[in-house]
C-alpha positions, 0 to 999 in steps of 0.5 A: 287182281293179276295184271296179265294180258288177255289171251291173244287168241281171243283178239278179234280177227273177223270182219266184225272185229275189224269194223269195231277196231275202225270205230275205235280208231275213229274215237282216237281221231276225235279226241283232240277235237272233242273239247271244242266241238259240240252241240249245245242243248240249253246250258249243256253241251253234247260232244262228239265222243259221247256219241262215240262211246254209245256206239262203241259200247253197243258194238262191243256188247253185241260183238265182243260181250266178254271183252269188258269183263276180261279186261277190268282191273284195279283202275277201272274198279276204283273209278266205278267205285267213285261213280257209285258213291257220287250217284248215291250221294246225289240221290240222297243228299243233293238239294232239290233245286240242283238234283236234276243237274246233279243227275245230269252230271252223273250221266256225263261222268258215267259216259266219260268212265265208259270211254275210259273203260272201253279204251282201256279194254281195247288197248289192253286186249290188243297191244299192237292197237296201242301204237295205231291209237297213239299215231292217230291221236297225235296226228289229229292233235296237230290238225286241231292245234293248227286250227285253234292257233289260226282261229285265235290269230284271226280273232286277235287280228280282227279285234272282235273278241269272243269272251273275257278272260282266257277265252278272249281268243276262243281257246280258253282253259279247257282247250289250253289244257289239252294243247298244253298236255300235247305240248308237254308230250312233244317236249318230253318225246323230243328229249328222250326220243330214240329215233331222228324221225320221232324227234323231228315230229316232236319238234313240229308238236312243240311248235304247233301245240306250243303256239295254241297253248300260248293263245289259250292264255290259260295260266293253270295249263301253263303251270301244269305243262312246266311241272309235268315236263320237269318231272318227266325229265328228272324221271327220265334221267334217273332211269336212263340206261347206263351207257347213255350220257345224261348231258345229251338229254339235258341239252335236248330238254334245254332246246325244247324249252327254248323252242317253246318259249321262242314260239310263245314270245315271238308270236306275242312280238308279231301281234300287239293285240295278242301281246296286250293279253299275253304279257299280263297273264305271264306276269300274273301266272302265280297270282292268287290275290286277285282276278280269276285265281282269287275267285277260284281259290275262294271257292275251293276254300269254301268247298273244303270247309263245307266238306267237313260237314259230310266228310265221308259221303259228301253232299251230292253232285252239283251241290257245290252250286249253292256255295258258288251262288252264295259267293257270287261266282260262276255256278256252272263249273267248280274248276277243280275236278278232284275237289268237286268229287270230294264235295259230291261223294266225300272221301268214299268217292275221292279216295278211289279216284285219287288211287286210280290216277296214282296207279295209272301214273305209277304203271307208266313210271314202271314202264319207263324202265324199258330202255327201248320204249322210254321215250314213248312212255315218258311222253305219255306220262307227261301228257297224263300228268299235265292233264291231271294237274290242269284239271285241278284248276279247270273242268277239263276232266269233265270232257271224254278226251281226258279219260281216253288219254288217261286210259291210253297211258294206263294201257302202256303197262300191257303194251310194253310189259316189264318182263322177268328178263327185263327185270333181271337186266335192270335189277341184278339179283331180283328174281 
């Protein structure tokens, strides 16, 4: 399907269109809060963005009924293909005792994919809206991380801990995933930022998000942050304009790394209670022989072994719980979104999901070749890559925030398109 932006004349300019955009931007403000604010209904938590998706979908169908059809392309189709196969396998294969939960998982997946579809549609249809969405999201993320860090510090000082393992200070692996992803965004944004104002804002982001990510005590998100940062720095140096000195970017990358480590370790030095939990987590960051790392690895290997019994269509959503129960592990989450989709819908579901993620990342990589927008696109790429990597060790991808941020990264392709003129300048001899 051709990757062409919709006709600008079709973008909403009426009062109703303005109201829709206002609701859309409200979702951007909710993204950084969605993963830790929700309404518990039994063992299910309903989050704010799930209500937002329903409201925005209704407004879109009523006011802009052709929008979703006009903006649907390869990533969206691949993601809904994944959903179709997971739903089919759930109906046909999920064990009876887990079928209700499996159907609820399908409903949540559908809402999350609707969030992706709507966000992608609005940002692709109205490219100037992308910068407003990004500014609102990042500004809101700073507020959210300040709150999480302050709450964690208060818990550490009180000595009244919430839950064991990474949630001991009230943030946990999911919160750690998003704060680490925003920290990765800030570090890359500082390294390749094109204006002094942007670099100062990114310094603030490194401090605030770095502190919140440290309090999360989540090893998987820490690793994802490091990998995403290093990968994007290497990519940024590779696509740098000819006249830019790489030593400048390397010096900024070194400063960003030093600042992040200073924030983390100075916090530990100032608070002995936090240090008591922080030091072992750092020391065991790659340890898979014991603790939660070993538990997750055991479950992952068992799920992979079970996939071989139905490699094409899987065993249905929530079927992994039977294996988790047999292993004596926590059966509420699988801790690896891609593996859970593979187990639920087989290769028919996992392959389209993997290709959709890959296309989003490759489109962002392609957009980094535009010198004027390189800092923004590399920062967004770091955020999306950190989220995807961290979702392989925790259930962050079951939260709608994940899909809105990935959709914003996918829409970069249309916000900063690579025109023929740019291709000629970057690749002499290419028509």
